[in-house]
KEKE-3310 file (N, C-alpha, C; in steps of 0.2 Angstrom, whole numbers, plus 5000, padded with zeros to 4 digits):
npx = (5004:5009:5020:5013:5007:5018:5023:5013:5014:5027:5025:5016:5023:5033:5025:5021:5033:5037:5027:5030:5043:5039:5031:5040:5050:5059:5049:5050:5051:5043:5033:5024:5008:5004:5007:4999:4999:5009:5026:5040:5057:5070:5085:5099:5113:5111:5097:5090:5083:5075:5073:5068:5057:5050:5047:5039:5028:5023:5019:5009:5000:4995:4988:4995:4999:5011:5012:4999:4993:5004:5021:5036:5053:5067:5085:5100:5117:5126:5139:5146:5150:5152:5142:5131:5128:5124:5113:5105:5103:5096:5084:5079:5077:5066:5056:5052:5041:5046:5061:5069:5083:5096:5109:5125:5132:5122:5113:5120:5122:5109:5105:5114:5109:5096:5087:5074:5065:5058:5067:5069:5079:5089:5100:5116:5123:5126:5115:5119:5133:5135:5131:5118:5108:5103:5103:5094:5081:5080:5068:5066:5071:5074:5075:5071:5069:5077:5089:5100:5110:5118:5129:5130:5128:5139:5146:5137:5137:5150:5149:5141:5149:5159:5151:5151:5164:5171:5184:5189:5202:5208:5204:5198:5192:5182:5181:5174:5179:5172:5158:5151:5150:5158:5170:5166:5158:5169:5177:5168:5167:5181:5182:5173:5180:5192:5187:5183:5194:5199:5210:5209:5210:5210:5205:5204:5193:5191:5186:5178:5187:5197:5193:5198:5211:5210:5204:5214:5223:5216:5216:5230:5233:5227:5215:5205:5192:5180:5173:5161:5158:5144:5141:5140:5149:5153:5141:5138:5147:5143:5141:5153:5161:5155:5157:5171:5173:5167:5175:5187:5185:5182:5174:5162:5153:5140:5133:5119:5105:5105:5118:5119:5109:5117:5126:5133:5138:5133:5122:5117:5107:5098:5081:5078:5067:5057:5063:5061:5048:5044:5050:5042:5030:5034:5036:5022:5016:5022:5018:5005:5005:5013:5027:5045:5052:5043:5042:5055:5070:5071:5076:5081:5072:5069:5077:5086:5091:5100:5104:5115:5115:5119:5131:5138:5140:5149:5160:5163:5159:5151:5134:5128:5113:5106:5108:5102:5089:5087:5087:5080:5078:5082:5093:5093)
npy = (4994:5006:5007:5009:5021:5029:5027:5033:5046:5050:5049:5060:5070:5071:5075:5087:5094:5093:5101:5113:5116:5118:5129:5139:5139:5149:5157:5153:5163:5157:5151:5160:5167:5174:5169:5168:5180:5191:5191:5202:5205:5216:5222:5230:5242:5251:5260:5274:5291:5292:5280:5265:5269:5278:5268:5259:5268:5271:5259:5257:5266:5259:5249:5240:5235:5236:5222:5219:5217:5214:5208:5215:5211:5217:5218:5223:5228:5237:5243:5231:5222:5209:5202:5203:5192:5182:5187:5189:5175:5171:5179:5172:5159:5162:5162:5174:5184:5194:5202:5217:5225:5235:5244:5239:5228:5222:5218:5209:5199:5195:5190:5180:5172:5168:5162:5163:5170:5186:5201:5217:5230:5243:5254:5262:5260:5258:5247:5239:5239:5233:5221:5217:5217:5212:5211:5202:5205:5194:5182:5175:5181:5186:5199:5216:5234:5249:5262:5275:5279:5292:5298:5310:5320:5323:5334:5344:5345:5349:5362:5368:5368:5377:5389:5393:5393:5403:5405:5392:5381:5369:5354:5340:5323:5311:5294:5278:5261:5250:5248:5244:5255:5265:5269:5274:5285:5293:5295:5304:5315:5319:5322:5333:5342:5344:5351:5363:5368:5364:5357:5340:5329:5312:5302:5287:5275:5259:5252:5253:5254:5262:5275:5285:5286:5291:5304:5310:5311:5320:5331:5334:5338:5350:5356:5367:5363:5350:5335:5323:5307:5296:5282:5267:5266:5280:5285:5279:5285:5298:5308:5309:5313:5326:5333:5333:5341:5353:5357:5358:5368:5367:5368:5358:5347:5335:5319:5316:5321:5316:5319:5333:5334:5329:5339:5343:5355:5357:5347:5337:5327:5311:5311:5303:5300:5299:5289:5278:5277:5273:5261:5255:5254:5244:5233:5232:5228:5216:5209:5208:5199:5202:5199:5200:5202:5208:5221:5227:5237:5253:5270:5283:5298:5310:5324:5333:5348:5353:5365:5369:5382:5383:5376:5383:5395:5390:5386:5397:5403:5411:5409:5411:5421:5417:5403:5399:5402:5392:5380:5366:5364:5373:5373:5381)
npz = (5000:5005:4996:4983:4985:4986:4973:4966:4971:4967:4953:4951:4956:4946:4935:4939:4940:4926:4921:4927:4921:4908:4909:4914:4905:4893:4880:4863:4848:4838:4845:4848:4849:4838:4826:4814:4808:4797:4798:4799:4795:4800:4796:4800:4803:4814:4822:4815:4814:4802:4797:4803:4810:4802:4792:4800:4803:4790:4786:4795:4790:4779:4784:4791:4806:4818:4830:4829:4816:4809:4814:4818:4818:4824:4820:4824:4821:4827:4824:4823:4811:4809:4814:4805:4797:4806:4812:4800:4797:4808:4807:4795:4801:4809:4800:4793:4783:4775:4772:4777:4772:4776:4769:4762:4768:4776:4766:4758:4768:4770:4757:4756:4766:4762:4748:4744:4753:4751:4749:4754:4749:4755:4749:4747:4736:4718:4710:4699:4698:4710:4708:4711:4702:4686:4668:4655:4667:4682:4683:4695:4705:4722:4726:4729:4730:4735:4729:4734:4726:4717:4708:4702:4711:4717:4711:4714:4728:4730:4724:4733:4744:4740:4740:4753:4756:4747:4742:4740:4736:4740:4745:4755:4752:4760:4759:4756:4751:4754:4750:4734:4725:4729:4723:4711:4715:4720:4709:4702:4711:4710:4696:4696:4705:4698:4686:4692:4697:4709:4721:4725:4738:4741:4755:4761:4770:4776:4786:4802:4812:4806:4806:4815:4812:4799:4802:4808:4798:4789:4798:4798:4785:4783:4775:4766:4765:4767:4759:4762:4757:4753:4764:4774:4784:4786:4789:4801:4809:4810:4820:4826:4815:4813:4824:4824:4813:4817:4829:4823:4815:4802:4786:4779:4769:4768:4765:4768:4778:4791:4795:4796:4806:4816:4818:4808:4795:4781:4771:4758:4749:4746:4751:4765:4772:4762:4755:4764:4765:4753:4754:4763:4755:4746:4754:4758:4746:4743:4754:4750:4739:4728:4717:4720:4708:4700:4705:4705:4706:4713:4710:4721:4721:4726:4733:4746:4754:4768:4780:4793:4804:4816:4816:4807:4813:4824:4816:4810:4797:4784:4779:4763:4759:4748:4748:4759:4756:4746:4754:4760:4773:4788:4801:4815)
capx = (5000:5014:5024:5009:5006:5024:5024:5008:5017:5032:5022:5013:5029:5036:5021:5021:5040:5037:5023:5034:5048:5036:5029:5046:5055:5058:5046:5053:5046:5039:5028:5020:5001:5002:5010:4995:5000:5015:5032:5045:5063:5073:5092:5103:5118:5108:5091:5090:5076:5072:5073:5063:5051:5046:5044:5033:5022:5021:5016:5003:4995:4993:4984:4999:5001:5015:5009:4992:4992:5011:5026:5043:5059:5073:5091:5105:5124:5129:5146:5150:5148:5153:5136:5126:5126:5121:5106:5101:5101:5091:5078:5076:5074:5060:5051:5049:5038:5050:5067:5071:5090:5099:5116:5128:5133:5116:5110:5124:5121:5102:5106:5117:5105:5090:5086:5067:5062:5059:5072:5068:5085:5090:5107:5119:5126:5123:5114:5122:5140:5135:5129:5112:5103:5106:5099:5087:5079:5079:5061:5066:5075:5070:5077:5068:5071:5079:5096:5101:5116:5118:5136:5130:5127:5146:5147:5132:5140:5156:5147:5138:5155:5162:5147:5152:5171:5172:5191:5191:5206:5211:5199:5198:5186:5182:5177:5175:5179:5168:5153:5153:5150:5163:5175:5162:5157:5175:5178:5163:5170:5187:5180:5170:5185:5196:5183:5182:5201:5200:5214:5205:5214:5205:5207:5200:5192:5189:5183:5177:5193:5201:5191:5202:5217:5208:5203:5221:5226:5213:5219:5237:5233:5225:5212:5200:5185:5179:5167:5160:5154:5139:5143:5137:5154:5153:5134:5138:5151:5141:5142:5160:5163:5152:5161:5178:5173:5166:5180:5193:5183:5182:5168:5161:5147:5139:5128:5112:5103:5107:5124:5117:5106:5122:5130:5137:5137:5129:5120:5113:5107:5092:5077:5077:5060:5054:5065:5058:5040:5044:5052:5035:5026:5036:5034:5015:5014:5025:5013:4999:5006:5017:5034:5050:5054:5038:5043:5061:5074:5070:5081:5078:5070:5068:5083:5085:5097:5099:5109:5115:5117:5123:5138:5141:5143:5154:5165:5165:5158:5144:5130:5124:5106:5104:5109:5097:5083:5086:5087:5073:5077:5088:5094:5094)
capy = (5000:5012:5007:5011:5028:5032:5028:5039:5053:5051:5051:5067:5075:5072:5078:5094:5096:5094:5107:5119:5117:5121:5136:5143:5140:5155:5155:5155:5167:5152:5148:5165:5166:5179:5166:5169:5187:5191:5193:5206:5206:5222:5221:5237:5244:5255:5263:5281:5294:5292:5273:5260:5273:5280:5262:5257:5273:5271:5252:5258:5269:5254:5245:5235:5238:5231:5219:5218:5214:5212:5208:5217:5209:5221:5216:5229:5225:5242:5244:5225:5219:5202:5200:5203:5185:5178:5190:5187:5168:5171:5181:5167:5154:5165:5162:5180:5185:5199:5205:5224:5225:5242:5244:5234:5222:5219:5215:5203:5194:5193:5187:5173:5168:5165:5164:5163:5176:5192:5206:5224:5233:5251:5254:5268:5258:5257:5240:5236:5238:5229:5214:5216:5216:5211:5212:5203:5203:5187:5182:5171:5185:5188:5205:5222:5239:5256:5264:5282:5281:5297:5301:5317:5324:5326:5341:5349:5346:5354:5369:5370:5370:5383:5395:5395:5395:5406:5404:5385:5378:5363:5350:5332:5319:5305:5289:5271:5256:5244:5248:5243:5261:5271:5272:5278:5292:5296:5298:5309:5320:5321:5326:5339:5346:5346:5356:5369:5370:5362:5351:5336:5324:5307:5299:5281:5271:5252:5248:5258:5255:5267:5282:5289:5288:5296:5311:5313:5313:5326:5337:5336:5340:5357:5358:5372:5360:5342:5332:5316:5303:5291:5275:5265:5268:5287:5287:5276:5289:5305:5312:5310:5318:5332:5336:5334:5347:5359:5358:5360:5374:5364:5368:5352:5345:5328:5316:5316:5326:5314:5322:5339:5334:5327:5345:5345:5361:5356:5341:5336:5320:5308:5312:5297:5299:5297:5282:5272:5277:5269:5254:5252:5252:5238:5228:5231:5225:5209:5205:5207:5194:5204:5196:5205:5203:5213:5227:5230:5241:5260:5275:5289:5303:5316:5325:5338:5352:5355:5370:5370:5388:5383:5373:5389:5400:5387:5385:5404:5404:5414:5405:5416:5421:5413:5396:5398:5402:5386:5375:5363:5364:5376:5371:5387)
capz = (5000:5005:4989:4978:4987:4985:4966:4963:4973:4962:4946:4952:4956:4939:4931:4941:4938:4919:4919:4929:4917:4902:4910:4916:4900:4888:4874:4857:4844:4834:4849:4850:4847:4832:4820:4809:4805:4794:4802:4795:4798:4799:4797:4799:4808:4819:4821:4814:4814:4796:4795:4805:4813:4796:4789:4804:4802:4783:4785:4798:4785:4774:4789:4794:4812:4822:4835:4828:4809:4808:4819:4815:4822:4822:4821:4823:4823:4831:4823:4823:4805:4809:4817:4800:4794:4811:4812:4794:4797:4813:4804:4791:4805:4812:4795:4792:4776:4771:4776:4775:4773:4775:4768:4758:4771:4778:4760:4757:4773:4769:4751:4758:4771:4759:4741:4744:4757:4748:4752:4752:4751:4754:4748:4744:4730:4711:4710:4694:4700:4716:4706:4713:4697:4679:4662:4657:4674:4684:4686:4701:4710:4728:4728:4727:4735:4733:4729:4734:4722:4712:4708:4699:4717:4720:4709:4717:4734:4729:4723:4739:4749:4737:4742:4760:4756:4740:4740:4740:4731:4742:4749:4756:4751:4764:4755:4758:4746:4756:4745:4727:4722:4732:4718:4706:4719:4721:4702:4700:4715:4707:4690:4698:4707:4692:4682:4696:4699:4716:4722:4730:4741:4744:4761:4761:4775:4774:4792:4807:4816:4803:4806:4819:4808:4794:4804:4809:4791:4787:4802:4796:4778:4783:4769:4767:4765:4767:4756:4765:4753:4757:4765:4780:4789:4788:4792:4808:4813:4808:4826:4827:4810:4814:4830:4821:4808:4821:4833:4819:4811:4795:4783:4776:4766:4770:4760:4770:4783:4797:4797:4798:4813:4821:4819:4802:4792:4775:4769:4752:4747:4746:4756:4768:4774:4756:4754:4768:4764:4747:4756:4766:4749:4743:4759:4758:4740:4744:4758:4747:4734:4722:4717:4719:4701:4697:4708:4702:4710:4711:4712:4725:4716:4730:4737:4750:4756:4775:4782:4800:4805:4823:4814:4803:4818:4827:4812:4808:4790:4783:4774:4759:4759:4742:4749:4764:4752:4743:4758:4762:4781:4791:4808:4819)
cpx = (5004:5018:5019:5008:5012:5025:5019:5011:5023:5030:5019:5018:5032:5032:5021:5028:5040:5033:5027:5039:5045:5034:5035:5050:5054:5054:5049:5048:5041:5033:5023:5013:4999:5005:5006:4996:5007:5021:5037:5051:5066:5080:5096:5109:5115:5101:5093:5083:5072:5071:5067:5057:5047:5043:5038:5027:5019:5017:5009:4998:4992:4990:4988:5002:5005:5012:5002:4991:4999:5015:5033:5048:5065:5080:5096:5112:5128:5136:5150:5147:5148:5146:5130:5124:5122:5114:5102:5098:5095:5084:5075:5073:5068:5054:5048:5046:5042:5056:5069:5078:5093:5106:5119:5129:5127:5113:5114:5123:5114:5102:5109:5113:5099:5090:5078:5063:5063:5063:5070:5074:5084:5097:5110:5122:5122:5122:5117:5129:5140:5133:5122:5106:5106:5100:5100:5086:5078:5072:5060:5069:5070:5072:5073:5071:5073:5086:5096:5107:5115:5124:5136:5129:5134:5147:5143:5135:5146:5154:5144:5144:5158:5158:5149:5160:5173:5179:5194:5196:5209:5205:5201:5192:5187:5178:5178:5175:5175:5162:5155:5153:5154:5167:5172:5160:5163:5177:5174:5165:5176:5186:5177:5175:5190:5193:5183:5189:5202:5205:5211:5209:5210:5209:5202:5199:5189:5186:5182:5183:5198:5199:5195:5208:5216:5207:5210:5224:5223:5216:5226:5237:5230:5221:5207:5193:5185:5173:5167:5156:5149:5142:5141:5142:5153:5146:5135:5142:5149:5142:5149:5163:5161:5156:5168:5178:5172:5172:5186:5191:5184:5176:5168:5154:5146:5133:5121:5111:5104:5114:5123:5114:5111:5127:5134:5134:5132:5128:5116:5113:5099:5088:5075:5070:5056:5056:5062:5051:5040:5045:5045:5030:5027:5035:5026:5013:5017:5020:5007:4999:5010:5024:5039:5052:5049:5039:5050:5065:5073:5076:5078:5077:5069:5074:5082:5092:5096:5105:5109:5119:5121:5130:5141:5144:5149:5161:5168:5165:5151:5141:5127:5117:5103:5103:5103:5090:5081:5085:5080:5072:5083:5088:5097:5099)
cpy = (5006:5013:5010:5019:5032:5033:5033:5046:5055:5053:5058:5072:5076:5076:5086:5098:5098:5101:5114:5121:5120:5128:5141:5144:5146:5153:5158:5159:5163:5150:5154:5164:5170:5176:5167:5176:5187:5194:5196:5206:5213:5222:5227:5237:5247:5258:5271:5284:5293:5285:5269:5264:5275:5273:5259:5262:5272:5264:5253:5261:5265:5248:5239:5237:5233:5229:5217:5214:5212:5211:5210:5215:5213:5218:5221:5226:5230:5242:5237:5221:5212:5198:5200:5196:5181:5181:5189:5180:5167:5173:5176:5161:5156:5164:5168:5180:5189:5201:5212:5224:5232:5242:5238:5227:5218:5215:5209:5198:5191:5188:5180:5169:5165:5167:5164:5168:5182:5197:5212:5228:5240:5251:5261:5266:5258:5249:5236:5234:5233:5222:5212:5215:5215:5211:5205:5202:5196:5186:5178:5175:5186:5195:5211:5228:5246:5257:5272:5284:5286:5301:5308:5322:5327:5333:5346:5350:5350:5361:5372:5372:5376:5390:5397:5396:5397:5405:5397:5383:5371:5360:5343:5329:5313:5300:5282:5266:5250:5243:5247:5250:5267:5274:5276:5285:5296:5299:5304:5315:5323:5325:5333:5344:5349:5351:5362:5371:5369:5356:5346:5330:5318:5304:5293:5278:5264:5249:5254:5259:5260:5274:5287:5291:5292:5303:5314:5315:5319:5332:5339:5339:5348:5359:5364:5369:5353:5340:5325:5312:5298:5284:5273:5266:5275:5289:5284:5281:5297:5310:5314:5314:5325:5336:5337:5341:5354:5361:5361:5366:5373:5364:5361:5351:5337:5325:5315:5320:5323:5317:5329:5339:5332:5333:5347:5351:5361:5349:5341:5329:5317:5310:5305:5295:5296:5290:5277:5272:5272:5262:5251:5250:5246:5232:5227:5227:5218:5205:5204:5202:5196:5200:5201:5207:5208:5220:5231:5233:5249:5264:5281:5295:5310:5317:5332:5342:5354:5359:5370:5376:5388:5381:5379:5394:5397:5387:5392:5405:5407:5411:5411:5415:5417:5406:5394:5398:5395:5380:5372:5363:5368:5375:5378:5386)
cpz = (5000:4999:4984:4979:4985:4977:4963:4965:4968:4955:4946:4952:4950:4935:4932:4939:4930:4917:4921:4924:4910:4903:4911:4910:4895:4882:4868:4852:4840:4838:4850:4846:4840:4826:4814:4805:4802:4798:4797:4799:4796:4801:4795:4804:4814:4817:4820:4813:4808:4793:4798:4808:4807:4792:4793:4803:4795:4782:4789:4794:4780:4778:4791:4800:4816:4828:4835:4821:4806:4814:4816:4820:4820:4824:4820:4825:4827:4830:4823:4817:4804:4811:4811:4798:4800:4812:4806:4795:4803:4811:4799:4795:4808:4807:4793:4784:4772:4775:4773:4777:4771:4775:4765:4762:4774:4772:4758:4761:4772:4763:4752:4762:4768:4752:4739:4747:4753:4752:4749:4754:4751:4754:4745:4737:4723:4711:4705:4696:4706:4714:4709:4708:4690:4674:4658:4665:4676:4687:4693:4707:4717:4731:4725:4731:4731:4733:4730:4730:4717:4712:4705:4705:4719:4717:4712:4724:4734:4728:4729:4744:4746:4739:4749:4761:4748:4737:4740:4734:4733:4747:4750:4755:4755:4761:4758:4752:4748:4752:4738:4723:4724:4727:4713:4709:4719:4714:4700:4704:4712:4701:4691:4700:4702:4688:4685:4698:4706:4717:4727:4732:4744:4750:4762:4768:4773:4780:4797:4811:4813:4803:4810:4815:4802:4796:4806:4803:4788:4791:4799:4789:4777:4777:4771:4767:4765:4764:4759:4760:4757:4758:4772:4786:4791:4791:4800:4812:4812:4814:4827:4821:4811:4819:4828:4817:4812:4825:4829:4814:4803:4791:4779:4774:4766:4765:4762:4776:4790:4800:4799:4805:4818:4822:4813:4798:4786:4774:4763:4750:4747:4752:4759:4770:4768:4754:4758:4768:4758:4749:4759:4760:4746:4747:4758:4751:4740:4748:4755:4740:4728:4723:4717:4712:4697:4700:4706:4708:4708:4713:4716:4720:4720:4734:4741:4753:4763:4777:4789:4802:4812:4821:4811:4808:4822:4823:4810:4801:4790:4777:4769:4759:4754:4744:4755:4761:4749:4747:4760:4770:4783:4798:4811:4825)
residu = (UNK:UNK:UNK:UNK:UNK:UNK:UNK:UNK:UNK:UNK:UNK:UNK:UNK:UNK:UNK:UNK:UNK:UNK:UNK:UNK:UNK:UNK:UNK:UNK:UNK:UNK:UNK:UNK:UNK:UNK:UNK:UNK:UNK:UNK:UNK:UNK:UNK:UNK:UNK:UNK:UNK:UNK:UNK:UNK:UNK:UNK:UNK:UNK:UNK:UNK:UNK:UNK:UNK:UNK:UNK:UNK:UNK:UNK:UNK:UNK:UNK:UNK:UNK:UNK:UNK:UNK:UNK:UNK:UNK:UNK:UNK:UNK:UNK:UNK:UNK:UNK:UNK:UNK:UNK:UNK:UNK:UNK:UNK:UNK:UNK:UNK:UNK:UNK:UNK:UNK:UNK:UNK:UNK:UNK:UNK:UNK:UNK:UNK:UNK:UNK:UNK:UNK:UNK:UNK:UNK:UNK:UNK:UNK:UNK:UNK:UNK:UNK:UNK:UNK:UNK:UNK:UNK:UNK:UNK:UNK:UNK:UNK:UNK:UNK:UNK:UNK:UNK:UNK:UNK:UNK:UNK:UNK:UNK:UNK:UNK:UNK:UNK:UNK:UNK:UNK:UNK:UNK:UNK:UNK:UNK:UNK:UNK:UNK:UNK:UNK:UNK:UNK:UNK:UNK:UNK:UNK:UNK:UNK:UNK:UNK:UNK:UNK:UNK:UNK:UNK:UNK:UNK:UNK:UNK:UNK:UNK:UNK:UNK:UNK:UNK:UNK:UNK:UNK:UNK:UNK:UNK:UNK:UNK:UNK:UNK:UNK:UNK:UNK:UNK:UNK:UNK:UNK:UNK:UNK:UNK:UNK:UNK:UNK:UNK:UNK:UNK:UNK:UNK:UNK:UNK:UNK:UNK:UNK:UNK:UNK:UNK:UNK:UNK:UNK:UNK:UNK:UNK:UNK:UNK:UNK:UNK:UNK:UNK:UNK:UNK:UNK:UNK:UNK:UNK:UNK:UNK:UNK:UNK:UNK:UNK:UNK:UNK:UNK:UNK:UNK:UNK:UNK:UNK:UNK:UNK:UNK:UNK:UNK:UNK:UNK:UNK:UNK:UNK:UNK:UNK:UNK:UNK:UNK:UNK:UNK:UNK:UNK:UNK:UNK:UNK:UNK:UNK:UNK:UNK:UNK:UNK:UNK:UNK:UNK:UNK:UNK:UNK:UNK:UNK:UNK:UNK:UNK:UNK:UNK:UNK:UNK:UNK:UNK:UNK:UNK:UNK:UNK:UNK:UNK:UNK:UNK:UNK:UNK:UNK:UNK:UNK:UNK:UNK:UNK:UNK:UNK:UNK:UNK:UNK:UNK:UNK:UNK:UNK:UNK:UNK:UNK:UNK:UNK:UNK:UNK:UNK:UNK:UNK:UNK:UNK:UNK:UNK:UNK:UNK:UNK:UNK:UNK)
# end
């Protein structure tokens, strides 16, 4: 009798222990109750004001509400590019319906992780030079998205710099060869400088660890101005670059308004709010059944000029009224 009671007690204890383990164990995303709604992966270096937030709000306008009709999983590497592949594979394991990949390294990792999950890319690069598209278009591609690559902006940025430094004859261009289009951007800047009689010295960075050395080189060369080309590395270090130019009283022009918001003097480039609104439109169409090959790859069509007058005062340059009138936004 006592033995039977002991066995029943042992079995009951084992059942209770198993229940406790199940309840106490961390729940994997795949076990969540919202698996009937689409999941979206977002892969980037870091969150910026004009990226994930704009994407989320634009999706909401199309009735895709995070936590209700969709679930967005964010993965950021925060300056550690070696994590891109791990994060991309993690998103694929989550069985997401779409991956939004921002920047060349995020796109490469997503493409390596999957050949079937649709990828909406946002890139600085020329998609042809980067091997992201081909002619004729591949009907089986899982890639669509947008590029902000516009080498013709190099001449315009140089002209903006010359408006605040009318005597400009020597400048430095900070560029990166990590992206497939860095060299093309550089050539466009050099051609524009040559045509305007400006001696342009290129300083290259290939990794985030090289930024400090690059800034030391810029300081030692004593240029009259600085042009920063678009790249994920320079974007990640926008605050550092803006602070460097302010403290060094070095007039500079940057490739997007994120740099001006960080304290940079001038910024001219793609309107990132519009870019991520378009990215949201592509995600919406994919979720509603469109194929990536039907959507293609778009080029940014809206550009903006931002002038930071606080930076101008710190550097000690006067911004012409004509330039202020052209600006889409002036930071007072």
